[in-house]
Residue, then its C-alpha position, 0 to 999 in steps of 0.5 A: m499499500a502506498t504511503l501519503r504524507r504532508r511534505k513541506n506545501n506538497w504531498q508525497a507519495i511513497i510506495r514501498l513493496k518487497n524487491y523493488p526500490n522504494i518510488y517517491k513522487s510529490f504533487k500539490h493536491l492530496k487527490d493527484a498523490k492517491r490517483w498518482a499512487s493508485e495507478t502506480e500500484i497497479n500498473i507494478q501488478r499487472e507488470d509482475a502478473g505478466i499482463f504489461y511483460h513477461q515475468y522478469p527473473s531477479f538480479k541475483f539469477i541473472l549474475n549467478k546465470y551470466l558468471n556460470e554460462v558466459s563470463v567462465k568462458k571468457k580470459t578475464y572470468r577470474d576478475e569478473r567473477y571477484t566483481i560479480i561476488n561483490l555485487l552479490k553483496e548488494p542489496w538491491i540484487n533481490y530486484s528484479i532486473n528490470r527494476i535496476s534504475p540508473k538510479i539505483i547504479a548511480e548509488y552503486r557508483d558514487f558508493s564504490l568511488r569513495n573506497v577504489s579509484g575510478n577506473t576499478v569503479n569502470r571496470r565493474l560497471d563494464v562487467i554490469s554493462s555486459i550482463f544488460t547487454t546479455c540479457k537482451k540479446e542473448w536471454g531475450y527480456p527487453v531490459l533497457n542498460p541503465l549504464s547507458s543513462i549514468k555518467r562514468p567516472k573519470r578515468g585516470e591517466p595512463r600509468n607512465r612509469v619507467l623503471n631507471k637503470n639504478e631501479i633494474e640493477k638493484i633487483l637483477s643484483d638481489n641474490t634471493l631471486d630464484t631463477n624462475f623470478r629471474n628469468i621472468i623479470l629478464i624477459a618482461l624487460e628484453t620483449g614488453m610482453r605482458k605476465s600474461e603472455i610470459l607465462s604462457i610461453k611453451e617450449e614449441h613457441m620458439d621458433g629461431d630467433l622468434l616467439k610465436i605467441p598463439v593466445a595474447k590480449v587481443r590476437g596472437r602475434i609473433i615476437p622478434l627476440t634479442k640474443k639475451a631473451k633468446s638465451v634466458l628462454l633456452m635456459s628456462e624451464l616452460p612454461f613458468k610454473i607459477n601463476k600470475y597473482t602468485l607472481g604479482n605478490k612476489w613481485r611487490k613484496l621485492m618492491r617493498k624489501h628494495q624500497i622502490k616505490g609506484v611500480c607494478f610489474h606491468d611497467l616492466r612493459h613500459t620500460a622494455l617499450t620506452n627503451l626500444f624507442l629510445n636505446k635500439s631507434l626503432s620506429v612506431p610501427e616496428v615497436m607496434l610489431i613487438s607490442g602487439h597495439s593496434d593503435p599507435r596512439i594508445l603506443l605513444r600515450t601510454y607506454t613512451n616516456l620520452k624526455a625533451q633533453d633524450l630527443a635533443d640527443k639524438i637529433g644533436 
């Protein structure tokens, strides 16, 4: 039943129903508030009865269905699973899928921004958007995507942290590094490969001075190897027996040990590709062939840390 209350000079109608977000609306006259409340309740009941639409499942049901049928087939399954598990803790997941409004998602966005960065929130919103797209295109639910009506958090500036020579020497001179870990770091510095790509290398992927990666972030590619990279790979037991999460933990522990701040493992890729520009004097298309980028603007914006003095030395 609707609740009617006096609010300043207006009458406010409030509709509270189980598994449905509260609805509020204000009117100048009491009779208008009563009429709106009655009509709204009838429409909701008709919708639930399938008179307007067929019955919609809860968002909780959809989350689990998406996780088990769609997400499980993706490379990003583990990350999406983490996002969905956190979404399952939200109070509004029991609403039916058609009742997840832009307002609900906007409130979730604002609350999340208190604890994590805008980039992290955007990744979570991407998962929600993918779920609604799947609901409409593949599962036949005529729902609107609430993400299309809200403002996304501003994405942070791309990382441009590059390790200097002293930091690299400090890391590689650490006698406590196990052979596998050291070899992985060296390959990252020599090739600019991503963490997941390095960990997927197998012996059969090597072909002379070339490394053929069948599965990368976007598509498979062929990477030319330096003499040092080739030597390290030939001495390594492939594939490396470590997962990317354990590797990430070991890297963070190493950074704390040597008091190197603001560096993640992916910054080895930044460092390697920047060195290809500065030390190897490779062109943008040549570096793109090695890095696997399809858009030169992304490569230049994200990975080059060129300084005016470096360019002055080069052209001088």
